[in-house]
N, C-alpha and C positions, 0 to 999 in steps of 0.2 A: 212635165220640164225637161221629158226626157231619159230623165234618170231609169237605170234596168232596175228588173225585181234580187235586194238582196245588194244593192252594190253600195259605195260608197256616200257617191252624190245622196242615195237614198237616205241610206241612215243617218247622214250627217241634217237630214229636215226633218227627219224624226228627232232623232235629238235636241237640236235647235225649239222645235215644238215642244219636246217636253220639259228641259229648263226654261222656257218662258212659260209655261202653263205651271210647271213645278215654285220656281221663284214667286208666284204672284199668292199661293196658297200662303204662308206666311208670313208675306210683307203685308197686305193688307186683312184687316180684323172681318170685314163683312166678303170675303173670297172663299171661305172656306167655316164649314161649319166646327171644323176642329178647331179654327181659332175661338170661335165664340163658345165650344167645350172646353177648353183651356182658359177662357174668362171665367166660366162659373165656375171653376176649380180653383179660384182664386178665393183668398180671403175676403171679406165683403169690402173694407177699407179699402182693398185695391182695384178690385171692380170697379167703385162708385170713380175713378182716377183712370179706368187705361177706359179711355175713350178711341175713336175710331184714328185721330188726328194723332194722338200721343204713343198707340201703337204703329202708325206708320216712321213717324220722326226716329222711334226705340229701334225699326227693323228697315231702317233707308238703309244705313251701309253693307248692311249683313245681304238687299238686296239685288245693290247696283258692286258689288263687286261679284257676288253669286252672276249677276249677267254677263257681267264683261270677261271674268275670267272661262267663264261657261261655253260663249264665242269664242277664245283664241284655243279653249281646248278642241272644241268641232271642227274648226280650222284646221287643229294639227291631227286631228284623231280619224277624222274625214271625208278631208280633203280630194275629193273626185279628181281621175284621173284629166277628163277633160271639162274644160267649163261648160256651160249649159247657158244659152241665154234664149230668153223667153222674146216673143216678141210684141211690139208692144202696144199691141192691140190687146194683150190677151185679156190683161185688167181688167180692161171695158168690157169683153166679151164675158167676161165671169161676173160682172155686175152686170151687163143686160142680160145676162139668163135668170137673175135675181127676180129681176123687175119692182117698180116700185114699193117702197115701203104700204103696206097694207095700211088700215086706221086701228086696227088692235095693237101690230108694231108700233106706229106713231105713239100710243095711247103708253105702251109698255115700256117705254124710251122716255118716258115723261116724267113718268113715275120711278122711274128709276136714275133720273137722274137728279130731280126730284129728291129720293131717298140716300142719294150722297151725299146731294149740298148739305141734308140735316143731320148727318152722318160724320159729317167730319166739323163741323158748328157745334156741335152735342155742347161742348164745354160753357157756350155765347148761351143758350136757348134753354139750356138745363131739360129736354125732354128726348127719354131714354130711346137706347137704339132698338128696343124690342118694340115699343107703341106706335114708333116709326114705324116698322114692316109692319105690325099690326093694321096699320092705317091703309098702307100699301094694299097689300092682300084687301081689305074691303072696298078698296076704289078699284080694285081691278073685279071683284066678283060683282059689285055696284054697274059698274060700265059694262058689266056681261063680257069683259074678255075670256074668261072661261068663268065656268058653270056652278053649279052648287055639286052637280055630283061630279064634278071633274075635281075639285078641293075636298070633295070622300074618295073618291078612287085613284087618282095622278100621286096624291102625296105620300109618301111614304111612310105612316105612321110609326108602323113598331119602330123605323127605325128612330123618329123622331121622343117616341117611348125611350126608345134603348139610351140615349144619346141623355135624357132627362133624369134617367137612373145613373147612369155617366158622374154627370155634374155633382149628384148630391152623396158620392162617395165621400166628399170632404165632410159631410158633414155626421156622416156613419164613423167613420173613424174618433173622431172624439167620443162620440158618445158608446164608444164597443171601448174606448181607452186602448186602443191600437196605436195609436199616434204615440202614446207613453212607453208602453213597448215597444215599440221601434227607433223610440229615442236613447233608450236604455242597449238597447241592441247593435243600431247602427250607429247611434251617435260620435263611438271613437272614430268612426271612421268618415262619416260624411262629411262633419262638423269642419273640419283640415279643408277637406275639399271644396268645402261649399262657399267657408271665407274666403279663399281665390278665386276669383273671376277662371284666371290663365288656366291657371292649372285644371278647373271645372271644365272647360270650352274644349280642353284635349283628352283629358280621363272620362269625362260626361262623353261625349261625342264616340268616344272609342268606344264602349260601355254599350252604349242603346248600338251601334252600328255590332256588335258581338250578339246581344240581344234578341236582333231580329232576324237570326238565324231561325232560332224557337220558338219566338211569340207570332207569330202568324199576322194579325190583328196591327195595326198603325193604331189606331183607337186605343188598344187596352195597354200599346205598350208608353203610349207616350199620359194616359191615363194611371198607370199604376207608379211612373216614375215621376212624375209632377205632384203627385199626394206625398209621395213619402218625400222627396225632397222640400216643399216648402215650406213646412215646417224650419229646419234647420236656415233656409234662406232667410227668414224673417226674423230669426236669429239672430242672426251675422250680421243684421242689418241690410241685407241685399234685398230690392224689391223680387218677388218671387218671380214676374213676368223674366226674366233675367232665367232664372234658369231653365223655368216652361219652356221661352222659345228656345234656348240652346238643344235642349231636349227636341221640342217637334223638328227642329232642321236636322235633326240627325236620323229621325224616322223614316225621313223619304228615300233611303237606297234603295237599290230594285237590282246588283246583284246576280239577288235569286229570283227563279221566275215569279212565287208567291207572294214574294213581299209587302209589292206593291200594287193596290187596285187601281191604280189611276193608272199605271204604267200599262197594267194586264189591259184595261177598256183601251186605250192608245193605240197599244201592240196589235190585239185584234182589229179596230178600226183600218188601221192599216192596211188590212188585204196580204198579209203574207208579203206588204217590200222591204221589211227591217225583219234582220235575224236576231235573236235572242243575245247569239254570243258578241257580236259587235256590239251593242249596246253593253255588259259589263264594262268596259272600257271606258265609259263615259259615266256607272256609277261609279267605279273606284275613284275615275278622276271628282266625281263632285264630295268624296266621304274627303278630299285634303282643301277641296276649295270651299265645303260648308266651313271646316275650320278657320280659314285663312279671313273667311268674310266672318265670321263671330268675332274674331278677336280685334275684326277694322272697330265692331259695334263697339269696344268699350271703353274710346274717349266719348263719343256719343250718351254711354249711359253714365259715364259719370258727370258731363254735362248738365243732364237733365236728373239727376240726383239718385238714379236706380244702383248704383254701389257707391 
């Protein structure tokens, strides 16, 4: 688009990309492995009811408010000195450069579309999301979209084992009676905090923001806090999705370079077009925006019976 390296315009484009991509993570169950990790940390009864559509409905206000305020923030913080206009034929040129869809790409598109429909309608047909996903993988292997060797080598199996271990932490705590110990130690402080959703949105978010300075891993942060807070949410009559979602949205900060692996991937992919110092302002703005967006979810959580 003609923006100079590390310019306001380049920072604005990067911010728009990251806010857009960051919003999709917490907004949809299928958009991030972390969403399924959080679902796995929930009690079995909650997991059974937490379908793709239920997740999307309860996360929708947060996604809409974050996207809207994020857009306004980018316009305010990164408005370029001179407006750049794209040639009308630019998009057509880029599409032409991609060429027509290959047979494998069409197969993947159809399989993915079928998965989304089945995930969204899980309540109607009762087919588990995991069964749908495994069937999709089997179809892709059967149609040779990718080979058996790709299945063995191209998938980060170590990460999958790690996620499986994390999900089962919620079973380990009761077996070792860690949950009872936490109840005695933290109960007097967490019970009144979790019981008031407005207070938990504010204090919980700020706590996670501060903790992220010391705990580098996003996955470790939300796993630890979700496992600790979930029993108190259940005791307070609050669906633990609410507290888990608040924690999940709060871990996405990126004002320190090491805090967000997704941000790092985007930053290096940009090839030096943006400077981290410019993006710190967007991270600080996101911290405020996310709290406002979570507050917007409260009426919906009341309607769905989550609080």
